[in-house]
N, C-alpha and C positions, 0 to 999 in steps of 0.2 A: 504494499499502500504506500504511495506517496507521499512526502510528509506535509504537510500543510505550510505555504507561505504567509503569514500572517507578522506583521508588523508588530512588537510588543509595546509601541507606544500607543498603537489605537488610532492614530492621526489622519484623516481625509484631507490630503496635500495636494495643491498645487501648485508649480513654479519649478525650481533648478536646485530642488531637495536632493541630488547626487555627489553632495560633497565629504561626504565619510568617506575614508579610507575604505577598498576593496576587501581588507580584512574585517573591517567590520561583521560586513555583511556573511560572505563567505565565511567564517571564523564561524559566525552564529549562526548560517544554513547546514552546515555541515559540521557542527559539532567538535571543533577544532580548537586543542586548549593550549596557549604561550605559557611562557614563562609569569608572565604576570598576565593583567588584565589588560585590554586595547583603552578602556577608558575607565577613568575614576571617577564619579560624582563627589564632590565636596561637600558638604553642607559648610558654610564656611560661619553661619547662625543659622538662630533655629524664628527668629522673633522677625512678624513685617508691620510694612506701614499699616498696610490695609487688611479690611474685615470681611471678604468676600463672598457672597451668601453660600454658594457649591464648598467652598475650603475647608478644612482642617480650623484653620486659623478663626472662624467664626463658632465653631461649635465645641474646639476644647482649647483648654490652656494649656498652651505649648510653655516648659521649663527654657527658662532663656541660657543657650552656650551658644558659645563660641569658638571655634576653629584659634590655634595659637596658628603666628605665621612659620615658629620655629619646625612646629610639627609639619605642617607644610610644603616647607621648604625638604626637610628632609626625606618626605614621603614621596613628593616629585623627584628629586635626584636619584631614588631610588631605585622608583618603578621606570623611569626615561632609561636609563642605563643598559635595563633588563625589555623593554621593548612595548611599554605605553607611551599612545596617540594625540589622546584627547581627554582633555578636564572638564566635566560642569559643574560649573559654579553654585550650586545650587541645591536644596531637597525642600524640605520643608518651610524655609524662610526666605526672603526677599533681598537677594547678595549686596545690593547697594544699599544697603544699612551696614553691612560690615567695616568695621575698619580697616580689615585687613585686601579689600576687595580690588584694588587699584594695584598694591605690593602683590598679590598673587597673580596677577591678569600678568606685569610686567615680566614675573619672576618666570614664569609658568613659558613665555612665550620669550624670553633667552636661551631656553633651553631647547625650542624650538618643537614647543607641545600647541596641537590643535587646542582654542578656548572657545569654549562657546557655553552661555547661563541663558538663563528663565528669568523673567524680571516684570515689572506690573510700568515702568517706566515712568512713575510718576516723582522719581527722588535725580532724576538724569540733570545734571548741573553741562554747562559747557564745557567746565571744565573735563566731567566725565566722557565727555562727547566725544573730545577734541582726543583724548585721552586714549580711548577705543580703537581710534583710527590710526592714532600712531604709531601704535604696539602693535598693529593688524592684528585685532582680536578676530578671529573666523565668522561667528554667528552671533546674532544678540537676535533673542524671542522675545516680541512683546507680546504679553498674556492683556488683552482685549476684545471684552463681550462682543463690543456694538459698533456701529458708526453713527450713533443716538445719543446726545449728552444724557440727558434724560431715562435712558433703558441702559448706560454705561455704569449712571453715580449708582442707580436702586440695587447691581449686580457687586459694583467693584466700590463696595461704600468704604469712604473718604477719598479717593483718587476722583481725578478730573478727565474726562476723556482729550481734552485742548491740552496740559499737561503732556500725554500720552504723542499726542500731533505733533506739538511742540519739539518733543525730543526725537521721533526719527527724524523729523525735517534739520535739527542741529546736528545730527550724525551725516545727514546725505550732503547735507553743507559742505563739513568738515571731511567727507569724501570727494566731492566736488573739487574744492580748492585743493584737495593734496592731490588729485588724480588716481583716489584709492580705492580699489576694489573692494576691501574689507572696511569694516565688518557684513555680511551677507546680511538682509533684517528679514524677521519671518514677524507676523502680527497671526496670534489661533487666536478661537474662542472656545470657551464650554458650551456647546451645545445645551438651553435648558426651554425653558417655557419662555422668559421675557423675548428671547432674540430669537425663537425658533425662524420665524416668519421670512428675519430678514436675509438669515444665512439659508434657509430652504430655496428663497427666492433669488437669491444671488446676489443683492440686494447689498449685503457687504464683502462681499469677493468684488464690487465695482468701484466700489467706495474706496477700499484697501490696494489696487493694486495698480492707482496711481501714484502711490507712495512706496510702496514694497517691492521688490521681486517674488516671495512668496509667501502662503497664506497659507492656514490651515482652521479646520476644528476636529472634537474630539466629543462621543457623548460624555451625558453627564451618569458619576457614578457618586457612590456615595461610602464618604470615607469611612464612616463608621459601621458600615455592614462587616461584621467577623464572620456572617454565615458560614457554615459549614456545605462545600458541594461537591462530592466524590466520583463527580461523573469520570466516564473514564473517556480520555485522550489518545488513544494506541500510536495514532501516526500524529501528534503534535509535539514540539518539545520547546521550551522558552530560551529563545536564543538571548540571552542576558545571561545569562548563566556561563555561556563565554567570550558576554563582551566586557561587561562590567562589575565592579566593585562600589556599594555607595556606605560611604565615609560620613558617621552622623558626626555635629560639635561636639559632641563628649567622648570621641576617637572610635566608638564602636564601630562594627562594620557590616553591612547589609550586605548578599549576595545579588539583592536585586531592586530594581525600584518598588517593588509591589510586596516587600516583604516586613511589613509595619502594620502591625495589627493594635488601628488606634482606637479602638474600643476599649481595649483592656492597655492601651499605652507599651505594646513589648513588641520591641524589631525581633527579626528572624537572625541575631547575631553567631558572626561566624566568627569571628576577631577582634581583636583590638590593635589600634597604633602603636597605642602605648606598649603593647606587650610584645606584638608580630612583626617583621616586616611585610610588606604588602608580598610578597610571593612567599613567604612564610603561612599567610591567609590566603590565599589563589589554593594553594595545596592542601587547606585543613580536610580530615578526614573525613566530613559533615558536609563538605561542597564537594568533593569530589564524589560521595556516594549521592548526594542531590543530580550529579550531573548524571551518573550513570543510572538511576530513575529517571533520569527523563530520555535516555537515549534508547532507553528501553519500552518508552510508551507507559511507564506507570507514575506518571506526576501527580493522581489520582491518590497515592500511597503518602506522600510529604503531606504531612496537618499545613502546616504554612500556604503551599499551594495550593487543596485545596478551601483558604480561605482567602485566594489573591484576587484581587479586582482584576487585574490581567486577564487571570484564565479564564475570570468566568465573563469577563468581554468579549474571550476567546469564543465560550460556548455560544452566546448570546449572537452573534457576526455569524458561527455555523447556523442557527436557524434564523438568517434574516435573507431575504434577496440580493444584497450587497455582497454577500461573505465570496460568491463567486471571483469578487474582481480581486479580493485578498490572494487566490490560488490562481494567479497568474505570475506566469515566471520571471525571473529579473533577470537581465543580462548585461556585458558590458560591454561599450562601442569600442569602437578604435581610438577613439581617445582616452580612454580608460576609466569614463565616466559613465553609472550603474542608470541603465534603463528599466522602468518601469514598464510593463506590457497591459498601460490602467488607461481609459477613454474618462480624462475628466468629466467630458458631458455628459454621457454614463451613468456616471456615479453620483455626480448629483442627482438625480433622479433617485 
């Protein structure tokens, strides 16, 4: 039986989204294990300046934690020498709140690491915008759920749509002045009742295509849902087990983005950066065992996976018409870029 080709992020994307290395896709799809992960997700901080209605920040009090820059330098230096390619600068928090945000970018780019992050875009100043361009940050993903100020304000509480637009224009301006191609900017939304019509009608995308080359949306899910679903998926594996590790701000390490049970406030911990190296954590017995279970199509034997929102979305996709789109092949063109056999106009239907 063929393996399902499902993007773990579950985003519907339009634009030039083939910017990650071939290894990210090939290793994830073919379950190839390197010495260290291809990507580290660094939770620089747990706090956020907004209280978005669909986010855990509005449903749960998150303990304030911050990564130390000395620890960031240590783990990046070690992992880069052994094959680390990419870092993402957030998990639960808003990265522009962190006092080591720019320092981390500068250090990572000097090493030659691909750098990207999600942001609500409300705290980007002219200085930050200039630094993002100057240090050639690879991608900035703006989380913005509407092109209407009132709808946006109702979803992203405490934020301003105009702040986001100004932030994007600032980055675009510095790119134009510097004749720079980076950072690539993506705008993405969580589809929910408030913005469903503008996303499904295409209004959202028509508005943002004037400012950014890439935009996306994903279905809303309940962060607090830790229900158990042991439905078998014999022809599916989670690519993240061969792609990334998620480092929480307190130093604990998870194997994936879906490894946190927010209702019980318990992460699926496979190691700690204060006790082990990245290479040691990547090869911990519990992570090796999890990979083997997924190779055998036995993800339903892992308790955390049965609670995982990503796995539940895979099950949901399989029962929906658009699932056919996610089972189409991925190829690499002559320029070495990823090409997806997906028709966007068909997908929007």
